[in-house]
TORZA-372084 format. One record per residue (C-alpha): x, y, z. Coordinates in steps of 0.001 Angstrom, whole numbers, plus 500000, padded with zeros to 6 digits. Layout:
N
XYZ...
***
This chain:
521
499922499964500021501068503584499170502195505249502315500638508519500911496699506935500803494489508589503020493248506499505480489895507817505595489585506417501948490124502873502842487564500323503822486832500735507571487857496970508003491263497422506147492196500682508506491451498509511725493248495404510441496059497593510165496229498380514091494481495065514894496349492181513562499916494201514036499204494363518189501580492836520225504433492655518182506392495268519318509524494713521286510117491697519277513364491137520063513419487185519144512517484618516871509960484872514554510279483413511106509148486170508747507650486365505240508135490047503599504456489392501743502301490534504218499061490182502437495835489385503882494037488633500614490652489417499488488374491217502095485311491098499488484894489479496448487444490866494046489257492988496412492851491902497090495158494694498880497891494865501261496815495684504879500004496631506453500083500358505770499832504050507770497417503786510190496165505923512938499256505881514835501908503746513281503636503270509883503678500142507464506247497560506524505532497972503359508181500072501266509675501673504607512440503953504567515430503484506766514310505466509231510923504135509405510857500970511854507816501090513427504258499491513505500920499490515437501024496845518111499857496228521489500115493391523952499014492164527074500544490394529864497964488500531664498843485937534027502776486805533143505104487843536056503975490498538167506660493130538451506939495404541563506214499071540497507897500409543404511295499818542047513402502954541181511785504268537832509524501343537592506446503584536983508187505515534343509059502329532713505641501301533099504232504223531283506762503873528477505600500239527831501833500957527681502833504042525169505493502128523154503809498714523243502227499252519558505518500172518142506907497313515933511027497331515298511764495420511979515398496046512599514794493598515604512997491060513892515454491002511133517978490122513794515913487507515240515353485695512063519084485613511470519476484390515231517149481431514708518371480558511428522014480332512798520630478218515792518990475905513425521974475231511280523957474587514249521701472011515415521765470429511864525543470299512082525495468660515774522970465940514662525219465410511763528301464946514132526524462883516440525355460468513514529003459979512669529814459241516045527145456820516791523872457691518255523442458083521849520951456308524223517757458392523993515692458820527406512050458712527233511393461490529734507557461733528903507570457994529545509229458365533075507055461652533682503917459385533151505152456230535054506442458581538280502775460363538330501328456592538224503428455827541639502402459017543006498764458487542393499097455100544140501020456288546876503997454045546231506446456813547563509590454680547049508817453946543605507964457647542550511113458690544468513477456442542540511860457438539239512444461155540374515927460335540648516343459323537077514242462259535778516186464796537713519569462813536291518332463871532949516081467159533275517359470354532898516177473996533295518405474925530565518476472070528214516237471087525084512401471197525261511860467749526565514556468287529347513042471810530396509605470322530435510931467487532676512483469863535048509415471806535621506945468647536146509677467154538462509357469980540647505626469502540761505691465802541416508049466293544176506107468816546066503195466735545850505171463608547154506246465646549928502795467041550582504277470770550180502469471667546932500405474396548257503172476037550258505395475640547197503061477496545104502381480408547303505730480985547655506705481102544166503608483737543703504844485905546679508043486181544656508114489408542895509781489327539519511645492489538764510155494957536264512643494719533979512343490879533750508823491288533528509051493542530514511906491455528675509949488232529308506677489864528037508482491294524811509764487743524238506270486179524643504725488362522459507502488183519880507797484153520162504309483107519571500783484434517959498488483050520733497842486677522352498208488697519072495623486448517300493525486973520696493826490830520688492857491080516885489583488918517631488997491134520113489725494478518393487926493503515380484629492412517147484709495629519062485409497524515851482318496179514203479963496887517458481085500466518268480980501662514437478611504483513998478259504747518103479757507504520223480404505793523470482138502365524432482233500940527799484573497773528001484419495843531537487605493683531371487633490738533778491182490118534676492743493305533675496237492967534949498276495610533154496153496610530698498547496366527710495722494788525397493906498124524948496373501154523914496405499798520283492644499989520513492349503315522148494836504864519421492636503173516530489545504534518188491294508244518627491876508529514699488670507316513835486779508851510783484096510969512157485994511531515619486570509600518476484062507803520801483965508391524683485556505370526051485165503990529444486835501032530870485976499072534102488955497245534906487844494044537165490913492149539333491298490273542427492585492102545554496106492128545553497780491260549138499161493753551597497891497248552675497070498318549124494788495807547632493847497765544348497319499252543860498246497521540557495051498030539105494956501520540073498341501995538343497202500575535263494251503070535210496796505640535327498787504337532916495840503755530514494686507361531085497821508862530128497761506725526850494119508126526145495513511525526769498411511198524233495851510070521703493378512844522219490893510427523200487972511048525788488329508356528570487520507646531838488556504207534136486965502841537054488568500050539106486887497083540917488877494653542992486576491831544395485769488232543794484267488077540419481299486223541351480182488923543595480265491511540854476814492489539315475495494963537202474503497402539511478390497752540325479189499081536587476971502114536394475608500895533250474633503389530641472129502455527948473445504909525654477041503272525459478088500136523772478837497550526639481613494926525909482429492532528427485731490822527987487802487854529329491000486854527888492165483450529537491032483940532819487767482419533959489863478818533918490754479851537493487394480462538639486144477371540977484225474700539463481636472379540631484193469902542193484323472154545303480799473469544999477826471644547000474039472482546135474713475624544604476180476959541096479842477118540749481327480335540731482183480340536924478409479649536417477770482590538831479983484801536924478458483998533659474924484391534790475779487560535892477387488566532779474077487687531233472052489965533525474325492758532486472652492449528646476293493334527159475978494063523389479032491877523195480680489331525675484137488346524187485907485112525549489221483430525154489538479925527232492401478008527712491556474705525802492240471694528571490888469373530660491190469122534697489293466560536216489109465505539772491390462274539147495273463443539339496839460962536909494127461937534006494591465650534920498492465111535033498474463377531547496436466224529990498675468815531682501917466870530371500516467006526647499495470742526980502845472107528276504764469707526016503172471737522838504178475140524869507615474113525522508021472607522237506927475807520765509202477773522809512008475617521698511299476378517931510943480131518274513325481259520818517116480850521474517853478191524089520334480476526189517688483433526514517248484274530046513765485780529294512876482079527902514015480899531193511817483332533039508648482676530907509239478849531576509957479371535341507278481946536430504481481755533754504366478685532930506091476695535476503828478132538218500760477052536297502018473649535856503210473262539289499647474124540550497878471528538469500313468902539489500959469443543257498096471356544321494217470034545454490971471684546683490677475135546707494800475574546277494406474257542845493447477424540927494487476079537375491337474464536011490785474533532239487965473220530437487481472311526936486165475120524573482960472755524165482349472663527801482571476459527979480146476554525281477628474541527006478165476778530336477554479773528275474409478675526421473061477661530194473731480705531474471614482506528881473923483586526244473817483052522343477080482506520669477554485210517487478736483450514095482508483803513490483051486773510891485012484843507980487241488176507692488579487513511338489483483877510456491092484955506790493249487567508606494030485454511593495245482771509266497343484578506631498914486711509508500061483758511490501017482298508196503075485450507054504639486530510424504789483116512544506371479977512583504937477271510306503721475131512819501122477547514431497745476347513905494563478647513244491562476856512581487638477069513211485026474981514805481409475336515990481992479254515839484966479389517749488624480464516615491141477947517505494724478441518176497436475586518748500697474181517867501330471277515828497839470139515769497050470533519255494494473057520151495650475245523119493158478297523049489863479130521643487710482619521294484321483143520651481857486325520869478391486233522499475127487945523187472103487536525409470058484801524141466297486141525261465089483214523481466576480923526192464184478448528377466257479272531437465630482906531379
***
């Protein structure tokens, strides 16, 4: 696309796509194979245009000059590490992250491509050298982990301990994907065997990852995989359609965390043809430990207000810190003149399910029914696609396969010596895996369900699923293919946009409205 094209002359979907699918790619310092042919294909019959161009607050890749190396992006650090904002300069750094998180550095991307290419070539040379010297004995670490879990489930402490020794002898936090996975799951098995799972998990959660580690880990995750980028695209494009021609927008975000999903959307709305809408975000989060339970969400609100002010966007922010099942429509000051959007991105899997509740609805069903009573114009949901039943061995097996895909993805897209990768595996995925393996009862907060189970839950709660727009599927598929590793998967099933790695579906996205024909309501 010609850089001099007036954005107001472009189709509205095309302008939005310039922003929406380039969200979250910034600060991409690592690991993405890239195709220079960034084309989304035809949006309508007979229309085939480049979608990466000048838009709102950024500049496209096509035809860039030497000094033109930034693009519209935004990211979100949900369930990533928690920085301590009282560090020297942390607040200023947080503002910088929010304001600049939608800029893409193509020089860094070029460097990453070269880095991963060199690593791949080095691995091929090492395999060839080993072939000449004779094959080393392979160790089936996943088989050992499953055998150890079997012994743990039957209470055979001696057998489990012996297997743990074998696993520990071959596992490594700095090894290949299988060794890193084994190290992670061995930690959980050891804690479960010792009966200290809850204490170990709480101690891990109480540790403060430094702000710099948080930011660098965030950068790496956004650069290495497409999962959140596709999630942001799905949400942004869906909200775009809902707010078109409207003057006021209210987003209720469950699990706001650091709010990094929203600066890119705010930037786009600020440059919307016909003037920006008034935007209100209600951030919902759990109270944090300490004397200031709302500290994190208040800091996020301040940073979002600063972003909106920089963009010239009318903006208000309201924070709610409470258990999510206690939040009702009356708490949100809902205005019928606003487009009301409720958003959840990969957070509801931490709500308690039926296994801990007797003779009353589970917290996740209560939350869904409360959302139905809010009567949103849109409920946008992203779920972790997994299974976590009451039986330990089945849950362990499911978690092992899920995280095998995650660690394999990181192996293919990130350098092995990257400290940021280690931080991700330790403080993001490692904590979740340990909680799944080592904790029980209310202490086990990781309780994913399949997207088909969530579909039934939502329907029971009086919600109706919206059809998946073909343009969203096409944009997601084309961009993942052109920007990310070939083994990322984008698919569609029963109105859900699915994401995965090498055929295994890990995440799913859908949009819902109130079903006024529901027999339950």
